[in-house]
Structures are given as C-alpha cells and as structure tokens.
C-alpha positions, -999 to +999 in steps of 0.1 A: -307+872-152-303+865-188-266+854-182-276+829-156-302+813-179-275+809-206-251+792-181-278+768-170-287+759-206-250+752-215-242+731-185-256+697-198-236+702-231-204+708-211-209+677-190-215+656-222-182+669-237-163+659-205-178+624-204-171+619-241-134+629-236-131+605-207-145+577-228-120+583-256-091+583-231-104+550-215-109+534-249-074+544-260-059+529-228-078+497-232-068+494-269-031+500-260-033+473-233-047+448-258-020+452-283+008+455-257+035+430-267+045+404-241+081+409-231+102+381-216+131+397-196+166+387-209+153+372-242+155+401-266+191+394-278+192+357-272+199+336-303+181+303-310+199+274-294+180+243-307+166+236-342+139+209-347+122+195-377+090+175-376+067+159-400+031+172-399+003+151-385+026+132-361+031+133-324+060+156-314+075+168-281+097+198-272+116+198-239+126+229-220+163+219-215+196+234-225+216+215-252+235+187-237+254+161-257+252+136-228+216+141-219+198+108-217+162+120-215+139+142-237+113+152-211+107+151-174+070+147-166+076+149-128+087+186-129+060+208-114+041+225-143+038+260-127+076+264-128+077+262-166+064+290-189+061+287-227+058+315-253+055+313-291+054+334-322+055+324-359+078+352-370+103+374-353+083+406-358+051+391-345+042+396-308+048+367-284+018+346-273+016+327-241+010+290-245-016+278-220-029+244-212-051+230-240-059+197-257-032+205-283-004+212-274-004+197-240+018+211-211+033+182-192+063+186-168+091+204-187+077+194-221+053+206-247+034+177-265+018+181-299-008+154-305-004+158-335+018+187-347+004+208-376+020+230-402+009+261-384+029+251-354+062+262-371+079+291-354+100+303-325+093+288-290+106+304-258+106+286-225+116+298-190+121+276-159+122+295-127+157+297-112+171+273-139+166+286-174+161+323-178+155+321-216+157+293-241+148+298-278+138+268-299+132+268-337+105+243-349+100+237-386+071+215-395+072+200-430+051+176-451+065+143-463+069+158-498+089+188-485+111+164-465+117+145-498+108+112-482+115+082-506+094+060-484+080+062-449+076+036-421+045+034-400+040+055-369+017+029-354+029-006-348+012-037-335+037-063-321+027-098-312+037-107-276+062-135-273+075-131-309+105-114-323+098-079-336+116-048-348+108-011-345+120+012-373+124+049-370+100+065-395+115+091-417+151+078-419+146+077-457+136+113-457+163+140-465+181+114-486+202+142-501+217+151-467+241+131-446+225+120-413+238+108-379+228+076-362+194+074-345+189+078-308+159+060-293+138+070-263+110+054-244+090+070-216+113+100-220+146+081-214+172+070-239+172+033-248+206+016-244+217-020-247+221-035-212+229-069-197+196-070-178+177-070-211+195-093-235+164-096-257+166-059-267+192-049-292+199-017-312+212-023-347+211-002-379+188+025-364+163-002-354+152-018-321+151-056-321+129-073-295+131-111-292+109-119-274+085-090-271+069-083-237+037-065-227+058-038-211+073-029-245+041-011-254+043+027-254+055+058-273+089+056-288+108+087-300+137+086-324+161+115-331+188+120-357+207+151-368+215+166-401+234+198-413+219+221-438+235+255-445+256+253-413+224+248-392+223+216-371+188+203-373+174+176-349+148+155-368+124+139-343+099+112-350+074+093-328+062+057-330+033+044-310+037+007-302+009-016-290+017-052-279-011-076-288-018-113-284-033-137-308-070-133-312-090-155-289-105-187-302-130-190-274-165-175-269-172-153-239-169-170-204-195-161-177-180-154-143-214-145-128-240-158-130-229-193-140-256-213-158-290-209-141-291-191-108-319-183-084-319-149-068-341-138-039-362-106-045-386-086-024-418-073-040-419-036-045-382-031-039-356-022-065-332-049-076-299-049-095-292-078-119-254-082-124-237-099-153-199-104-153-183-118-185-147-125-194-137-119-230-105-131-246-081-107-264-093-093-297-075-066-315-107-053-330-131-063-303-168-070-311-178-078-275-214-072-266-235-079-235-273-074-233-301-085-209-333-102-221-366-110-205-379-145-215-355-144-245-369-111-258-349-079-257-367-051-239-343-023-233-368+003-223-383-018-195-350-027-179-339+008-168-306+023-156-284+000-176-247+004-168-216-012-184-181-012-170-150-027-186-120-039-166-090-044-190-066-072-184-042-064-212-032-093-233-055-116-213-085-098-226-112-079-207-138-084-181-171-067-187-197-059-160-232-051-171-258-040-145-295-035-150-318-021-124-355-031-118-372-001-103-398-023-084-399-060-084-434-072-096-452-105-097-444-107-134-407-104-126-410-134-103-424-154-132-397-143-157-363-156-168-337-129-171-311-139-196-277-123-199-264-126-235-227-122-243-212-122-278-178-118-294-164-125-329-160-163-321-194-170-306-219-163-278-229-176-244-258-171-220-266-172-183-300-171-166-312-155-134-346-165-119-362-145-092-378-161-062-398-144-034-377-134-005-390-150+028-398-123+054-377-125+084-388-109+117-364-081+124-371-082+161-362-119+164-329-112+146-322-082+168-330-102+200-308-131+189-279-107+181-282-090+215-283-123+233-252-136+216-234-103+222-244-104+259-233-140+262-199-132+246-195-103+271-203-125+300-178-152+288-151-126+283-156-111+318-156-146+333-124-156+315-108-123+325-117-128+361-108-165+364-082-171+337-055-182+361-078-209+376-088-221+341-052-224+330-043-243+361-072-267+357-063-273+320-027-280+329-037-303+358-059-325+336-050-322+300-013-313+296+016-338+297+042-337+325+069-311+317+094-327+341+096-360+324+130-369+310+148-336+316+174-351+341+168-323+366+167-331+404+147-301+417+116-282+405+129-249+419+159-233+435+150-208+463+172-177+466+167-152+495+187-128+517+205-148+544+204-135+580+238-126+593+245-134+630+252-098+637+218-086+623+186-085+643+162-069+618+128-086+622+120-081+586+149-104+576+136-130+601+102-128+584+118-132+550+139-162+561+108-177+576+089-172+544+117-189+524+124-218+548+089-226+561+059-210+544+071-214+508+081-251+511+049-259+531+027-247+502+048-257+471+060-290+484+033-303+507+002-290+487+014-290+451+040-317+452+070-298+440+106-304+452+125-273+462+162-268+466+171-247+496+209-243+498+212-247+536+188-276+537+194-297+506+231-291+497+258-307+518+284-281+530+320-284+520+322-270+485+328-235+472+297-213+477+296-201+441+300-236+426+273-249+449+249-222+438+255-227+401+252-265+404+219-261+423+205-237+397+214-260+368+198-290+386+165-270+390+138-262+365+129-228+381+148-203+402+126-184+427+141-151+438+127-134+469+134-097+464+138-073+493+161-043+501+185-067+519+186-090+488+194-064+461+220-046+483+236-077+498+258-106+486+228-127+476+224-107+445+251-130+431+226-158+430+202-138+408+231-130+384+241-166+383+205-177+376+202-152+347+235-165+332+223-201+336+189-193+320+207-178+290+226-210+285+198-235+293+164-224+279+145-249+302+155-228+333+130-200+340+132-174+367+103-163+390+106-131+410+087-126+443+085-090+454+086-096+491+092-060+500+095-027+481+130-018+473+151+007+453+175-006+427+211+002+436+232+019+409+258-007+413+236-036+400+251-054+370+233-045+337+222-081+332+205-080+366+188-047+359+174-061+326+162-092+344+143-071+370+124-054+342+114-083+319+110-113+342+076-122+357+070-108+392+046-120+419+039-096+447+037-109+483+012-092+506+018-104+541-017-095+553-037-112+526-014-136+507-007-162+534-040-182+530-037-212+507-065-202+484-052-167+477-041-157+442-005-154+452-002-191+455-022-196+422+003-174+404+032-193+420+016-226+408+011-211+374+048-202+370+061-236+384+067-266+360+036-284+347+029-317+365-003-336+356-020-348+387-048-367+370-049-396+345-054-386+309-084-398+290-122-395+292-121-394+330-097-364+330-120-345+305-150-352+327-131-340+358-119-309+340-155-298+330-168-307+365-143-283+381-150-257+354-188-258+361-181-256+398-160-225+392-189-209+372-215-216+399-192-208+428 
C-alpha cells in the first residue's frame, strides 16, 4: 500500500521530465533549422565569372547572363520572373541569403536593379535560371568616388532641350585615371546603342552620345560600361545616366478647356452635383500649376467636399489637369452663387465661372410614352418595308430613276434561254416549259411591262451558225433569262448559260437572271464556271399553281431584275404620283 502511494506521488514529476526533454529536442531542431545554410546545387566549386564595380548612390543593374563578348543587351525584362533565382553573401564564409522582391533591389526579368546601390551591397551574387544557367557567380564591388580616385565626375541626371543638339557623357570615365580603360559601350532600354542609317542624328564619338536634334523618345535610363584590368582581374565598370527631354518653359498662362468663360449649368435641388474644371498647362520643368474652386470669389474648401484632382500628362506639350468638386446637396444658396475655377502657373492665372440654374422638371411618363410611340412606329415601318420592299423599289424606279437603256446600243432587253423540245420527245413537262418561254413570259414582260425579248426561234433569222447566233443575241441583250429544269442542265442548251456567263464577264452591263422552273440536280459534268454561276446568280422560283397571275410576286421579282425603264415623266408630277401609289400601298 505504501509502495503504490509513492508511485502515484512520483508520476507527475516523471511526466514533467519527459515534457521538458521533448521541449529541448524541439528547440534544438528549430534552432538548427534556423541556422541551416542555403545550398545551391552545383555552385560549391564554381569560380566567379564576372566582376563589376559600381559607384555608391547610383542606379546599377546586374544581369543573370553568361559572359558573351558579342552580347548586345544587359537585361531582358520580358523573361518570366519565377524562372530566375538570386542569392547573395558578403563574404565567402557567410551563409547565402535569398534575394526576394523588395523596393531595393528590384527583381525585373533576368536582372537585379539597385535604385540606388549602397556600399553594403558589395559581395558575391549567385543567380540560377531554370534549364539555362545552373550557377553563375558575380562579384560586385561598390566604391565611393574617393576610393575610385575620380578626378571629376559628370552628372547622373541630365535635362536635354528637345529639338536642340545635346551630348550624353558617361559619368566616371575620369575615375581610375591610373589604370588603362577600354572604350565605352552604351545601352538604352537594355539594348546596346549603335550608329545606324535610320538615325543619322545619333552619333557615338569619344565615349559620348551626340544627339542633333534631340527627340522626346531620347528620354530614359542610359547605361555605359567600360573595362579595366587590375591585378589580372578584368573589372567591368558600369554607370547609369537618367535623361529627361524637356521643352522651353511656357510663356502662356493656363488655358481653360472646360468651362470656357461663364457657363450656366442645370441643377436639381436636393441632389448631388459635380463641378468639373479642366485646364491645360504649358510645359514647365519646375511646375507650379494650381487649380482651386471658389464660391463668390471666396475660397471655402471645407464646404465644397470630395475634391479630386487628376493630371493627364502630355509630355513636352504640358499637362491637362482635371479638378472635380462635389456638392452633396444643391441648395437655394447654390443657385444664387457663382462658382469660380481659378488656375495658376508661374506665368499667370486664369478663371472660369459656372452658374447654377434650376432644372426644369420633366414628366417622366410623357417621355416614356413618347419613346414607346416612336419605337412602335419604327417597328411598324420596318415591318411594312420588309413586307413590301419589292413594290417600293419598283415604284421608286418607275417614277424617279432615269432610264437605264438609254444610249447603250443594245437591241433587246433580255435574251430567253430554255430547253428546246426535240421532235422525238413527248414529255409534257417540256411542252409546259416551252409554252412558258414562248407564250407566258413574253405576254407579261413585253405586253404588260414594255420590254423587248429576244427568243432565238422567233427573233433571229436562221442561216448562221447556232453558237454564233447565241453569242450575238446575248451581246445585243441587257439581260439573259435562263429557265432552269432537268432537261436544261443535262441537255445541249446548257451551252447558252455558259456563253451568257462568259459574255457577262466581258461586258459588265449584261446581267443574268435564273428562273428555277423545276427542281433539278446538278450533273457532275457541268463546267466549273456554270456551277459557280448557279450558286451566286439571283434565282426566281416559278410555282405553276400560284405564280401565273399577273399580280403575283414572281412577276414583281422578274420586273425588279429587268432593266430600269421610267414610265412616268420626271418632276413634281412624278413625285406626287409616287407618294399617291405609296399611300395606296399602305392603306391597301
């Protein structure tokens, strides 16, 4: 009994010891994980391949690219960022640190940008590009101007006047005066600058860039490189120059784009209202532009709430500034006030005034009813035109269009081509087709509409060659009417269609009209030009049971495809007749 009590008393102490031991093990594991050195595979025995020197407090860029004498660029901003990894340590024995995206340095494409580079940035940089560069070591040594023994130093920031001749000098070429240096290589936007025929105004001479004249596009960041040897080490000295292209300062005060002078603006009581002021400022290197709103020539910023300013730059032409102020609720006092927009630059100032006037109430129901009525009328007109467009076109042509047949030296209005009945054939459908071509078609087109048809058997004297007679008749006609049927497309008459197509290609005034008299299937032996014509030419379908009557749409479509012949005198009378027939069509 006593032994059990001792065991129960010692049990909490044993548990505490076990928990304490586990905590020590966990702490040791975490501490080892924290100090664990980053290891880049394949980099332990790789020697540095590139050595750079930079001057502190300047922009600097490192590219993850193997040394290449013929390389013409120093960074590629289009490369996807996740494929490049950067590491750094200040001394060889220090653990590597991963360089992550920050404000300085900035990871961009395959490059590392320092804006600017500091003395503490000296060290060994390692970069890896997936499937391209397994390990690249770069030495960077950042020095002050005193350490670089600079006799003098050109500016890193240049302002060049557009349209004038200017030069850009590589800063630091007078540094390391005790060491022999190579010629300077210049880069802009990452690519090497070279003299080219397309830009005669840019020249490279004595480590300088000469621009005559200077353009707006010449602004940007220029990088210049030169090499020097010190204790058998080849150092690349890199400098950066920021160039801004400027214009002459404006000699004009601000110019108001909106409002202009004094403007009246409608406002509704109790509703919010935006007052907009858009001002154009000329170019100023040190801009002093300012825009404010005043009520009755007194500034009252707290009363005019939600003020917003936007600037739209136009480069060397200056800026456009938009200033918006919001009235939470329009009051009677606002309707009696003058709101003045005041704009100012270093040359002078200008003003514009907005006066509010009460917005007249418009009955919403009246507007809605008017809109619905107009929409309904438009729908009715559209439906009417869609239903009767062929009649409208024919009436317009009949009264208002000049005669198409005047002065074309053609004898016939249309040549009629159909399948001829052979004496050995007795098919009733061919008789019907022949009757249509020789009787019904001339009766309507000649007797009613006044056209002159050319039917080979009726109007051409026999004695000549058949093919020559057909071609001559087609050329003397303004239209060629083809009556299509199974007998036509599979018989010898298909020659007439082929001849008509060829004539139409030569003479643009000849047009073909196809009448689908009966359904048919195209033979495989049809010439390609005939097959194409059957697909693209206008087709009017004949329905024997419903198309024979004179007022049917078949004859209206035939009239539509025939040449235009005015049947009425032009002038006021023809216009009156046209509208009378149009009204009769509406109330029919």
